[in-house]
N, CA, C and O atoms as CSV, one atom per row, in Angstrom:
chain,resi,resn,atom,element,x,y,z
A,1,MET,N,N,118.357,112.679,119.524
A,1,MET,CA,C,117.465,111.827,120.273
A,1,MET,C,C,117.742,110.340,119.788
A,1,MET,O,O,118.034,110.016,118.637
A,2,ALA,N,N,117.605,109.559,120.802
A,2,ALA,CA,C,117.764,108.065,120.471
A,2,ALA,C,C,116.730,107.413,119.593
A,2,ALA,O,O,115.554,107.776,119.642
A,3,GLN,N,N,117.145,106.457,118.792
A,3,GLN,CA,C,116.355,105.842,117.728
A,3,GLN,C,C,115.367,104.955,118.541
A,3,GLN,O,O,115.747,104.362,119.551
A,4,LEU,N,N,114.135,104.881,118.094
A,4,LEU,CA,C,113.072,103.977,118.763
A,4,LEU,C,C,113.400,102.571,118.269
A,4,LEU,O,O,113.442,101.635,119.067
A,5,VAL,N,N,113.652,102.393,116.871
A,5,VAL,CA,C,113.962,101.128,116.391
A,5,VAL,C,C,115.100,101.199,115.368
A,5,VAL,O,O,115.289,102.199,114.676
A,6,SER,N,N,115.848,100.092,115.302
A,6,SER,CA,C,117.070,100.137,114.419
A,6,SER,C,C,116.981,99.104,113.389
A,6,SER,O,O,116.423,98.037,113.643
A,7,TRP,N,N,117.485,99.342,112.260
A,7,TRP,CA,C,117.632,98.233,111.226
A,7,TRP,C,C,118.500,97.168,111.617
A,7,TRP,O,O,119.650,97.554,111.826
A,8,THR,N,N,118.311,95.995,111.773
A,8,THR,CA,C,119.148,94.829,112.112
A,8,THR,C,C,119.253,93.831,110.940
A,8,THR,O,O,118.377,93.872,110.076
A,9,ALA,N,N,120.099,93.081,110.860
A,9,ALA,CA,C,120.341,92.093,109.918
A,9,ALA,C,C,119.143,91.025,109.690
A,9,ALA,O,O,118.851,90.467,108.632
A,10,ASP,N,N,118.532,90.888,110.950
A,10,ASP,CA,C,117.380,89.791,110.959
A,10,ASP,C,C,116.163,90.530,110.179
A,10,ASP,O,O,115.195,89.836,109.871
A,11,LEU,N,N,116.170,91.737,109.888
A,11,LEU,CA,C,115.018,92.185,109.095
A,11,LEU,C,C,115.196,92.062,107.564
A,11,LEU,O,O,114.303,92.339,106.763
A,12,SER,N,N,116.394,91.635,107.239
A,12,SER,CA,C,116.751,91.656,105.754
A,12,SER,C,C,115.851,90.533,105.112
A,12,SER,O,O,115.598,89.483,105.703
A,13,VAL,N,N,115.418,90.823,103.935
A,13,VAL,CA,C,114.811,89.563,103.203
A,13,VAL,C,C,115.732,89.110,102.076
A,13,VAL,O,O,115.339,88.177,101.375
A,14,GLY,N,N,116.818,89.623,101.847
A,14,GLY,CA,C,117.923,89.243,100.889
A,14,GLY,C,C,117.741,89.866,99.647
A,14,GLY,O,O,118.467,89.489,98.727
A,15,ILE,N,N,116.856,90.808,99.426
A,15,ILE,CA,C,116.431,91.525,98.130
A,15,ILE,C,C,116.780,93.062,98.499
A,15,ILE,O,O,116.152,93.721,99.327
A,16,ASP,N,N,117.840,93.503,97.778
A,16,ASP,CA,C,118.337,94.844,98.222
A,16,ASP,C,C,117.318,95.922,98.031
A,16,ASP,O,O,117.209,96.736,98.948
A,17,SER,N,N,116.533,96.054,96.948
A,17,SER,CA,C,115.514,97.027,96.766
A,17,SER,C,C,114.438,96.940,97.895
A,17,SER,O,O,113.880,97.936,98.354
A,18,ILE,N,N,114.218,95.768,98.266
A,18,ILE,CA,C,113.054,95.602,99.259
A,18,ILE,C,C,113.710,95.968,100.716
A,18,ILE,O,O,113.058,96.624,101.528
A,19,ASP,N,N,114.915,95.551,100.977
A,19,ASP,CA,C,115.698,95.999,102.160
A,19,ASP,C,C,115.684,97.439,102.116
A,19,ASP,O,O,115.189,97.981,103.104
A,20,ASP,N,N,116.093,98.144,101.238
A,20,ASP,CA,C,116.261,99.465,101.161
A,20,ASP,C,C,114.961,100.286,101.535
A,20,ASP,O,O,114.991,101.305,102.225
A,21,GLN,N,N,113.757,99.697,100.973
A,21,GLN,CA,C,112.438,100.364,101.456
A,21,GLN,C,C,112.062,99.954,102.687
A,21,GLN,O,O,111.261,100.680,103.275
A,22,HIS,N,N,112.476,98.875,103.280
A,22,HIS,CA,C,112.091,98.527,104.718
A,22,HIS,C,C,112.809,99.388,105.721
A,22,HIS,O,O,112.420,99.711,106.843
A,23,ARG,N,N,114.116,99.751,105.003
A,23,ARG,CA,C,114.839,100.661,106.054
A,23,ARG,C,C,114.301,101.954,106.081
A,23,ARG,O,O,114.398,102.628,107.106
A,24,ARG,N,N,113.710,102.409,105.010
A,24,ARG,CA,C,113.036,103.726,105.004
A,24,ARG,C,C,111.917,103.666,105.916
A,24,ARG,O,O,111.682,104.709,106.527
A,25,ILE,N,N,111.185,102.677,106.135
A,25,ILE,CA,C,109.961,102.484,106.925
A,25,ILE,C,C,110.587,102.605,108.411
A,25,ILE,O,O,110.002,103.247,109.283
A,26,VAL,N,N,111.638,102.040,108.606
A,26,VAL,CA,C,112.242,102.201,109.876
A,26,VAL,C,C,112.662,103.632,110.192
A,26,VAL,O,O,112.541,104.086,111.329
A,27,ASP,N,N,113.184,104.379,109.116
A,27,ASP,CA,C,113.422,105.824,109.426
A,27,ASP,C,C,112.101,106.691,109.634
A,27,ASP,O,O,112.043,107.648,110.407
A,28,TYR,N,N,111.116,106.261,108.896
A,28,TYR,CA,C,109.690,106.873,109.287
A,28,TYR,C,C,109.368,106.699,110.651
A,28,TYR,O,O,109.013,107.674,111.314
A,29,ILE,N,N,109.459,105.470,111.192
A,29,ILE,CA,C,109.163,105.229,112.472
A,29,ILE,C,C,109.931,106.035,113.503
A,29,ILE,O,O,109.357,106.470,114.501
A,30,ASN,N,N,111.102,106.221,113.296
A,30,ASN,CA,C,112.025,106.922,114.108
A,30,ASN,C,C,111.815,108.451,114.190
A,30,ASN,O,O,111.930,109.133,115.208
A,31,GLU,N,N,111.439,108.944,112.762
A,31,GLU,CA,C,110.965,110.425,112.587
A,31,GLU,C,C,109.819,110.617,113.399
A,31,GLU,O,O,109.728,111.506,114.246
A,32,LEU,N,N,108.838,109.677,113.105
A,32,LEU,CA,C,107.386,109.919,113.818
A,32,LEU,C,C,107.581,110.006,115.393
A,32,LEU,O,O,106.911,110.755,116.104
A,33,HIS,N,N,108.612,109.123,115.874
A,33,HIS,CA,C,108.765,109.189,117.323
A,33,HIS,C,C,109.454,110.571,117.791
A,33,HIS,O,O,109.037,111.222,118.749
A,34,GLU,N,N,110.390,110.881,117.119
A,34,GLU,CA,C,111.022,112.135,117.379
A,34,GLU,C,C,110.187,113.424,117.372
A,34,GLU,O,O,110.325,114.323,118.201
A,35,ALA,N,N,109.222,113.429,116.256
A,35,ALA,CA,C,108.348,114.547,115.981
A,35,ALA,C,C,107.197,114.504,117.183
A,35,ALA,O,O,106.733,115.532,117.678
A,36,SER,N,N,106.838,113.265,117.545
A,36,SER,CA,C,105.804,113.120,118.649
A,36,SER,C,C,106.399,113.516,120.177
A,36,SER,O,O,105.674,113.944,121.075
A,37,GLN,N,N,107.757,113.310,120.299
A,37,GLN,CA,C,108.495,113.628,121.343
A,37,GLN,C,C,108.452,115.218,121.543
A,37,GLN,O,O,108.290,115.762,122.635
A,38,THR,N,N,108.607,115.819,120.434
A,38,THR,CA,C,108.705,117.382,120.436
A,38,THR,C,C,107.293,117.997,120.372
A,38,THR,O,O,107.167,119.220,120.445
A,39,GLY,N,N,106.224,117.184,120.237
A,39,GLY,CA,C,104.934,117.722,120.309
A,39,GLY,C,C,104.455,118.498,119.075
A,39,GLY,O,O,103.391,119.117,119.061
A,40,ASN,N,N,105.341,118.423,117.995
A,40,ASN,CA,C,105.032,119.211,116.640
A,40,ASN,C,C,103.989,118.461,115.842
A,40,ASN,O,O,104.314,117.465,115.196
A,41,ARG,N,N,102.707,118.925,115.867
A,41,ARG,CA,C,101.614,118.109,115.226
A,41,ARG,C,C,101.766,118.300,113.662
A,41,ARG,O,O,101.461,117.401,112.878
A,42,GLU,N,N,102.214,119.423,113.295
A,42,GLU,CA,C,102.403,119.645,111.836
A,42,GLU,C,C,103.533,118.705,111.275
A,42,GLU,O,O,103.356,118.242,110.148
A,43,ILE,N,N,104.644,118.392,111.943
A,43,ILE,CA,C,105.626,117.459,111.460
A,43,ILE,C,C,104.972,116.154,111.609
A,43,ILE,O,O,104.945,115.448,110.601
A,44,VAL,N,N,104.437,115.707,112.692
A,44,VAL,CA,C,103.765,114.430,112.894
A,44,VAL,C,C,102.869,114.217,111.698
A,44,VAL,O,O,103.001,113.144,111.111
A,45,GLY,N,N,101.930,115.126,111.227
A,45,GLY,CA,C,101.067,114.950,110.173
A,45,GLY,C,C,101.613,114.743,108.787
A,45,GLY,O,O,101.116,113.991,107.949
A,46,ARG,N,N,102.665,115.472,108.634
A,46,ARG,CA,C,103.435,115.374,107.473
A,46,ARG,C,C,104.008,113.940,107.334
A,46,ARG,O,O,103.900,113.405,106.231
A,47,ILE,N,N,104.616,113.257,108.361
A,47,ILE,CA,C,105.148,111.876,108.526
A,47,ILE,C,C,104.051,110.930,108.302
A,47,ILE,O,O,104.277,109.892,107.681
A,48,ILE,N,N,102.928,111.190,108.736
A,48,ILE,CA,C,101.830,110.254,108.659
A,48,ILE,C,C,101.527,110.184,107.156
A,48,ILE,O,O,101.462,109.093,106.590
A,49,ASP,N,N,101.346,111.320,106.519
A,49,ASP,CA,C,101.086,111.533,105.113
A,49,ASP,C,C,102.115,110.974,104.357
A,49,ASP,O,O,101.755,110.236,103.439
A,50,ASP,N,N,103.267,111.142,104.517
A,50,ASP,CA,C,104.549,110.637,103.841
A,50,ASP,C,C,104.417,108.956,103.845
A,50,ASP,O,O,104.456,108.274,102.820
A,51,LEU,N,N,104.273,108.496,105.042
A,51,LEU,CA,C,104.391,107.221,105.348
A,51,LEU,C,C,103.082,106.467,104.694
A,51,LEU,O,O,103.184,105.289,104.351
A,52,MET,N,N,102.141,107.018,104.571
A,52,MET,CA,C,100.784,106.461,103.895
A,52,MET,C,C,101.257,106.311,102.465
A,52,MET,O,O,101.100,105.229,101.900
A,53,GLU,N,N,101.806,107.293,101.870
A,53,GLU,CA,C,102.056,107.382,100.464
A,53,GLU,C,C,103.170,106.355,100.107
A,53,GLU,O,O,103.071,105.632,99.116
A,54,TYR,N,N,104.175,106.321,100.908
A,54,TYR,CA,C,105.367,105.336,100.824
A,54,TYR,C,C,104.907,103.985,100.875
A,54,TYR,O,O,105.275,103.137,100.062
A,55,THR,N,N,103.980,103.728,101.966
A,55,THR,CA,C,103.555,102.462,102.190
A,55,THR,C,C,102.742,101.709,100.840
A,55,THR,O,O,102.985,100.578,100.420
A,56,VAL,N,N,101.766,102.619,100.323
A,56,VAL,CA,C,101.106,102.196,99.286
A,56,VAL,C,C,102.105,101.987,98.059
A,56,VAL,O,O,101.862,101.087,97.255
A,57,SER,N,N,103.170,102.763,97.910
A,57,SER,CA,C,104.120,102.681,96.768
A,57,SER,C,C,104.838,101.436,97.023
A,57,SER,O,O,104.990,100.690,96.055
A,58,HIS,N,N,105.307,101.080,98.160
A,58,HIS,CA,C,106.155,99.996,98.559
A,58,HIS,C,C,105.365,98.644,98.404
A,58,HIS,O,O,105.922,97.654,97.930
A,59,PHE,N,N,104.168,98.628,98.779
A,59,PHE,CA,C,103.325,97.366,98.681
A,59,PHE,C,C,102.948,97.186,97.154
A,59,PHE,O,O,102.713,96.055,96.727
A,60,SER,N,N,102.895,98.166,96.428
A,60,SER,CA,C,102.612,97.969,94.901
A,60,SER,C,C,103.808,97.481,94.276
A,60,SER,O,O,103.682,96.766,93.282
A,61,PHE,N,N,105.059,97.788,94.752
A,61,PHE,CA,C,106.315,97.416,94.230
A,61,PHE,C,C,106.619,95.769,94.688
A,61,PHE,O,O,107.048,94.921,93.905
A,62,GLU,N,N,106.348,95.567,95.902
A,62,GLU,CA,C,106.390,94.185,96.372
A,62,GLU,C,C,105.431,93.299,95.593
A,62,GLU,O,O,105.809,92.225,95.125
A,63,GLU,N,N,104.215,93.743,95.458
A,63,GLU,CA,C,103.242,92.978,94.692
A,63,GLU,C,C,103.361,92.618,93.232
A,63,GLU,O,O,102.924,91.611,92.675
A,64,THR,N,N,104.027,93.615,92.723
A,64,THR,CA,C,104.525,93.508,91.284
A,64,THR,C,C,105.699,92.325,91.110
A,64,THR,O,O,105.694,91.443,90.250
A,65,MET,N,N,106.576,92.508,92.015
A,65,MET,CA,C,107.674,91.467,92.195
A,65,MET,C,C,106.995,90.118,92.388
A,65,MET,O,O,107.211,89.192,91.607
A,66,MET,N,N,106.268,90.021,93.311
A,66,MET,CA,C,105.670,88.711,93.615
A,66,MET,C,C,104.840,88.112,92.386
A,66,MET,O,O,104.933,86.923,92.082
A,67,GLU,N,N,104.096,88.932,91.760
A,67,GLU,CA,C,103.414,88.596,90.484
A,67,GLU,C,C,104.067,88.179,89.410
A,67,GLU,O,O,103.629,87.267,88.709
A,68,ARG,N,N,105.192,88.809,89.166
A,68,ARG,CA,C,106.179,88.471,88.107
A,68,ARG,C,C,106.865,87.042,88.384
A,68,ARG,O,O,107.092,86.227,87.490
A,69,ALA,N,N,107.147,86.863,89.667
A,69,ALA,CA,C,107.770,85.648,90.056
A,69,ALA,C,C,106.815,84.429,90.204
A,69,ALA,O,O,107.250,83.292,90.386
A,70,GLY,N,N,105.463,84.733,90.115
A,70,GLY,CA,C,104.544,83.679,90.291
A,70,GLY,C,C,104.507,83.271,91.696
A,70,GLY,O,O,104.468,82.073,91.976
A,71,TYR,N,N,104.516,84.059,92.486
A,71,TYR,CA,C,104.484,83.748,93.931
A,71,TYR,C,C,102.958,83.284,94.247
A,71,TYR,O,O,101.972,83.993,94.044
A,72,ARG,N,N,102.941,82.074,94.736
A,72,ARG,CA,C,101.389,81.381,94.789
A,72,ARG,C,C,100.777,81.857,95.968
A,72,ARG,O,O,99.613,81.480,96.103
A,73,PHE,N,N,101.289,82.671,96.974
A,73,PHE,CA,C,100.479,83.234,98.104
A,73,PHE,C,C,100.280,84.597,97.837
A,73,PHE,O,O,100.081,85.241,98.867
A,74,LEU,N,N,100.264,85.406,96.558
A,74,LEU,CA,C,100.122,86.661,96.454
A,74,LEU,C,C,98.802,87.115,96.983
A,74,LEU,O,O,98.773,88.055,97.777
A,75,ALA,N,N,97.719,86.523,96.606
A,75,ALA,CA,C,96.398,86.891,97.030
A,75,ALA,C,C,96.307,87.221,98.612
A,75,ALA,O,O,95.854,88.298,98.999
A,76,PRO,N,N,96.735,86.292,99.435
A,76,PRO,CA,C,96.658,86.421,100.985
A,76,PRO,C,C,97.676,87.594,101.381
A,76,PRO,O,O,97.458,88.405,102.281
A,77,HIS,N,N,98.818,87.561,100.574
A,77,HIS,CA,C,99.845,88.764,101.012
A,77,HIS,C,C,99.207,90.053,100.705
A,77,HIS,O,O,99.305,90.964,101.527
A,78,LYS,N,N,98.481,90.243,99.465
A,78,LYS,CA,C,97.813,91.526,99.143
A,78,LYS,C,C,96.788,91.741,100.181
A,78,LYS,O,O,96.632,92.908,100.542
A,79,LYS,N,N,96.086,90.858,100.708
A,79,LYS,CA,C,95.135,91.186,101.640
A,79,LYS,C,C,95.727,91.694,102.914
A,79,LYS,O,O,95.159,92.575,103.559
A,80,VAL,N,N,96.817,91.176,103.278
A,80,VAL,CA,C,97.459,91.668,104.463
A,80,VAL,C,C,97.993,93.090,104.270
A,80,VAL,O,O,98.016,93.899,105.198
A,81,HIS,N,N,98.439,93.378,102.988
A,81,HIS,CA,C,98.701,94.801,102.642
A,81,HIS,C,C,97.527,95.741,102.801
A,81,HIS,O,O,97.619,96.856,103.313
A,82,GLU,N,N,96.421,95.209,102.327
A,82,GLU,CA,C,95.171,95.953,102.226
A,82,GLU,C,C,94.759,96.404,103.846
A,82,GLU,O,O,94.446,97.547,104.182
A,83,LEU,N,N,94.822,95.508,104.526
A,83,LEU,CA,C,94.350,95.550,105.932
A,83,LEU,C,C,95.361,96.582,106.660
A,83,LEU,O,O,94.931,97.462,107.406
A,84,PHE,N,N,96.701,96.414,106.396
A,84,PHE,CA,C,97.663,97.402,106.909
A,84,PHE,C,C,97.331,98.765,106.487
A,84,PHE,O,O,97.224,99.685,107.298
A,85,THR,N,N,97.155,98.911,105.130
A,85,THR,CA,C,96.840,100.292,104.526
A,85,THR,C,C,95.612,100.886,105.144
A,85,THR,O,O,95.583,102.089,105.403
A,86,ARG,N,N,94.532,100.049,105.407
A,86,ARG,CA,C,93.315,100.593,105.957
A,86,ARG,C,C,93.674,101.151,107.386
A,86,ARG,O,O,93.228,102.225,107.792
A,87,ARG,N,N,94.569,100.286,108.166
A,87,ARG,CA,C,94.950,100.653,109.412
A,87,ARG,C,C,95.728,102.042,109.391
A,87,ARG,O,O,95.488,102.880,110.261
A,88,VAL,N,N,96.510,102.237,108.551
A,88,VAL,CA,C,97.321,103.467,108.357
A,88,VAL,C,C,96.345,104.655,108.076
A,88,VAL,O,O,96.511,105.768,108.575
A,89,THR,N,N,95.318,104.336,107.245
A,89,THR,CA,C,94.387,105.397,106.793
A,89,THR,C,C,93.448,105.679,107.955
A,89,THR,O,O,92.938,106.794,108.061
A,90,GLU,N,N,93.210,104.741,108.802
A,90,GLU,CA,C,92.468,105.034,110.171
A,90,GLU,C,C,93.198,105.999,111.002
A,90,GLU,O,O,92.609,106.920,111.567
A,91,PHE,N,N,94.618,105.790,111.102
A,91,PHE,CA,C,95.369,106.615,111.940
A,91,PHE,C,C,95.413,108.041,111.501
A,91,PHE,O,O,95.454,108.968,112.309
A,92,ARG,N,N,95.404,108.211,110.106
A,92,ARG,CA,C,95.523,109.538,109.460
A,92,ARG,C,C,94.226,110.269,109.667
A,92,ARG,O,O,94.242,111.495,109.777
A,93,GLN,N,N,92.936,109.488,109.736
A,93,GLN,CA,C,91.751,110.023,109.886
A,93,GLN,C,C,91.613,110.580,111.305
A,93,GLN,O,O,91.142,111.681,111.590
A,94,ARG,N,N,92.038,109.764,112.061
A,94,ARG,CA,C,91.854,110.051,113.591
A,94,ARG,C,C,92.857,111.271,113.755
A,94,ARG,O,O,92.412,112.202,114.427
A,95,PHE,N,N,94.106,111.410,113.262
A,95,PHE,CA,C,94.919,112.480,113.387
A,95,PHE,C,C,94.307,113.757,112.911
A,95,PHE,O,O,94.484,114.840,113.469
A,96,ALA,N,N,93.588,113.566,111.861
A,96,ALA,CA,C,92.862,114.966,111.198
A,96,ALA,C,C,91.821,115.347,112.133
A,96,ALA,O,O,91.490,116.532,112.091
A,97,LEU,N,N,91.181,114.525,113.047
A,97,LEU,CA,C,90.154,114.807,114.035
A,97,LEU,C,C,90.806,115.361,115.260
A,97,LEU,O,O,90.107,115.642,116.233
A,98,ARG,N,N,92.056,115.530,115.276
A,98,ARG,CA,C,92.913,116.282,116.393
A,98,ARG,C,C,93.193,115.209,117.516
A,98,ARG,O,O,93.457,115.612,118.649
A,99,GLU,N,N,93.146,113.851,117.244
A,99,GLU,CA,C,93.457,112.770,118.146
A,99,GLU,C,C,95.074,112.638,118.100
A,99,GLU,O,O,95.761,112.779,117.088
A,100,ASP,N,N,95.498,112.365,119.291
A,100,ASP,CA,C,96.991,112.017,119.380
A,100,ASP,C,C,97.313,110.664,119.023
A,100,ASP,O,O,97.234,109.863,119.955
A,101,VAL,N,N,97.651,110.221,117.927
A,101,VAL,CA,C,97.708,108.813,117.443
A,101,VAL,C,C,99.245,108.404,117.365
A,101,VAL,O,O,99.490,107.237,117.060
A,102,ALA,N,N,100.143,109.149,117.580
A,102,ALA,CA,C,101.553,108.934,117.179
A,102,ALA,C,C,102.181,107.681,117.929
A,102,ALA,O,O,102.847,106.842,117.323
A,103,SER,N,N,101.908,107.612,119.351
A,103,SER,CA,C,102.390,106.534,120.070
A,103,SER,C,C,101.703,105.179,119.603
A,103,SER,O,O,102.410,104.187,119.423
A,104,GLU,N,N,100.518,105.137,119.432
A,104,GLU,CA,C,99.804,103.902,119.007
A,104,GLU,C,C,100.220,103.477,117.546
A,104,GLU,O,O,100.296,102.302,117.188
A,105,MET,N,N,100.484,104.573,116.739
A,105,MET,CA,C,100.845,104.306,115.441
A,105,MET,C,C,102.247,103.858,115.379
A,105,MET,O,O,102.509,102.989,114.547
A,106,GLN,N,N,103.111,104.276,116.065
A,106,GLN,CA,C,104.584,103.746,116.430
A,106,GLN,C,C,104.626,102.224,116.703
A,106,GLN,O,O,105.371,101.434,116.124
A,107,GLU,N,N,103.609,101.881,117.789
A,107,GLU,CA,C,103.494,100.589,118.350
A,107,GLU,C,C,103.153,99.779,117.277
A,107,GLU,O,O,103.805,98.750,117.098
A,108,THR,N,N,102.129,100.107,116.441
A,108,THR,CA,C,101.531,99.396,115.240
A,108,THR,C,C,102.525,99.078,114.244
A,108,THR,O,O,102.647,97.949,113.769
A,109,LEU,N,N,103.312,100.180,113.893
A,109,LEU,CA,C,104.289,100.078,112.805
A,109,LEU,C,C,105.414,99.133,113.278
A,109,LEU,O,O,105.850,98.269,112.517
A,110,ILE,N,N,105.892,99.297,114.552
A,110,ILE,CA,C,107.024,98.227,115.042
A,110,ILE,C,C,106.454,96.744,114.990
A,110,ILE,O,O,107.124,95.872,114.438
A,111,LYS,N,N,105.360,96.485,115.497
A,111,LYS,CA,C,104.791,95.194,115.497
A,111,LYS,C,C,104.677,94.655,114.059
A,111,LYS,O,O,105.022,93.508,113.773
A,112,TRP,N,N,104.165,95.554,113.142
A,112,TRP,CA,C,104.054,95.034,111.693
A,112,TRP,C,C,105.364,94.903,111.193
A,112,TRP,O,O,105.577,93.878,110.545
A,113,LEU,N,N,106.350,95.749,111.349
A,113,LEU,CA,C,107.595,95.687,110.844
A,113,LEU,C,C,108.364,94.358,111.222
A,113,LEU,O,O,109.005,93.731,110.378
A,114,MET,N,N,108.270,94.002,112.429
A,114,MET,CA,C,108.833,92.703,112.987
A,114,MET,C,C,107.983,91.533,112.483
A,114,MET,O,O,108.572,90.557,112.017
A,115,ASN,N,N,106.663,91.552,112.537
A,115,ASN,CA,C,106.104,90.373,112.120
A,115,ASN,C,C,105.854,90.123,110.610
A,115,ASN,O,O,105.959,89.000,110.116
A,116,HIS,N,N,105.517,91.230,109.905
A,116,HIS,CA,C,105.367,91.107,108.388
A,116,HIS,C,C,106.639,90.831,107.699
A,116,HIS,O,O,106.746,89.836,106.983
A,117,ILE,N,N,107.549,91.608,107.867
A,117,ILE,CA,C,108.901,91.465,107.298
A,117,ILE,C,C,109.459,90.177,107.615
A,117,ILE,O,O,109.775,89.475,106.655
A,118,LYS,N,N,109.658,89.686,108.888
A,118,LYS,CA,C,110.331,88.493,109.358
A,118,LYS,C,C,109.365,87.137,108.889
A,118,LYS,O,O,109.795,85.986,108.974
A,119,ASN,N,N,108.281,87.402,108.489
A,119,ASN,CA,C,107.493,86.157,108.259
A,119,ASN,C,C,106.940,86.248,106.910
A,119,ASN,O,O,107.488,85.481,106.118
A,120,GLU,N,N,105.931,87.030,106.391
A,120,GLU,CA,C,105.278,87.054,105.144
A,120,GLU,C,C,106.272,87.562,104.145
A,120,GLU,O,O,106.296,86.997,103.051
A,121,ASP,N,N,107.158,88.628,104.392
A,121,ASP,CA,C,108.051,89.011,103.403
A,121,ASP,C,C,109.100,87.938,103.104
A,121,ASP,O,O,109.441,87.695,101.946
A,122,ARG,N,N,109.552,87.368,104.053
A,122,ARG,CA,C,110.722,86.285,103.989
A,122,ARG,C,C,110.118,85.258,103.153
A,122,ARG,O,O,110.826,84.696,102.319
A,123,ASN,N,N,108.817,84.931,103.288
A,123,ASN,CA,C,108.311,83.867,102.607
A,123,ASN,C,C,108.261,83.987,101.129
A,123,ASN,O,O,108.436,83.004,100.409
A,124,TYR,N,N,108.018,85.218,100.649
A,124,TYR,CA,C,107.920,85.469,99.118
A,124,TYR,C,C,109.534,85.767,98.641
A,124,TYR,O,O,109.906,85.506,97.497
A,125,ALA,N,N,110.231,86.215,99.435
A,125,ALA,CA,C,111.575,86.508,98.980
A,125,ALA,C,C,112.399,85.425,98.306
A,125,ALA,O,O,113.154,85.619,97.353
A,126,ALA,N,N,112.169,84.248,98.911
A,126,ALA,CA,C,112.888,83.071,98.126
A,126,ALA,C,C,112.386,82.865,96.737
A,126,ALA,O,O,113.170,82.672,95.807
A,127,THR,N,N,110.920,82.910,96.559
A,127,THR,CA,C,110.529,82.805,95.119
A,127,THR,C,C,111.021,83.879,94.174
A,127,THR,O,O,111.354,83.658,93.010
A,128,VAL,N,N,111.039,85.111,94.794
A,128,VAL,CA,C,111.350,86.314,93.818
A,128,VAL,C,C,112.937,86.103,93.584
A,128,VAL,O,O,113.364,86.292,92.445
A,129,ARG,N,N,113.795,85.734,94.574
A,129,ARG,CA,C,115.185,85.496,94.260
A,129,ARG,C,C,115.347,84.492,93.144
A,129,ARG,O,O,116.071,84.666,92.164
A,130,GLU,N,N,114.587,83.397,93.389
A,130,GLU,CA,C,114.718,82.172,92.643
A,130,GLU,C,C,114.427,82.684,90.988
A,130,GLU,O,O,115.177,82.461,90.038
A,131,PHE,N,N,113.315,83.318,90.958
A,131,PHE,CA,C,112.830,83.902,89.704
A,131,PHE,C,C,113.908,84.807,88.893
A,131,PHE,O,O,114.127,84.718,87.685
A,132,GLY,N,N,114.495,85.640,89.745
A,132,GLY,CA,C,115.491,86.496,89.329
A,132,GLY,C,C,116.802,85.825,88.873
A,132,GLY,O,O,117.572,86.493,88.182
A,133,LYS,N,N,117.080,84.707,89.165
A,133,LYS,CA,C,118.207,83.887,88.602
A,133,LYS,C,C,118.022,83.467,87.170
A,133,LYS,O,O,119.021,83.060,86.578
A,134,ASP,N,N,116.794,83.517,86.498
A,134,ASP,CA,C,116.589,83.085,85.234
A,134,ASP,C,C,117.042,84.000,84.257
A,134,ASP,O,O,116.920,83.737,83.061
């Protein structure tokens, strides 16, 4: 089955560990798309749970890097992460109520991936890279 979204160089923030984690999120989006196309609710549910767990871990990792580097916009960046985590939690809850959320969730994830990574994450990446040179 064709991928819904592909990793492209313009998604790179220039920090290998973060880029690897973002690639994994791209993989989750494609896995969710494939599972929803087959109509397998069990797999969709597992992917939603895995994505939720991975997102929380990824955000924590990013926030720790930003904090160590003294990134001055850490607080608003954390707020964006909290809002996104809340959104994914809502999808998970709606899914538990037997709602078909896969397509809407894919759309939300893709928009977030494109906006958040290309903008907010790029903004902190320069600070983190500069800090890492010390």
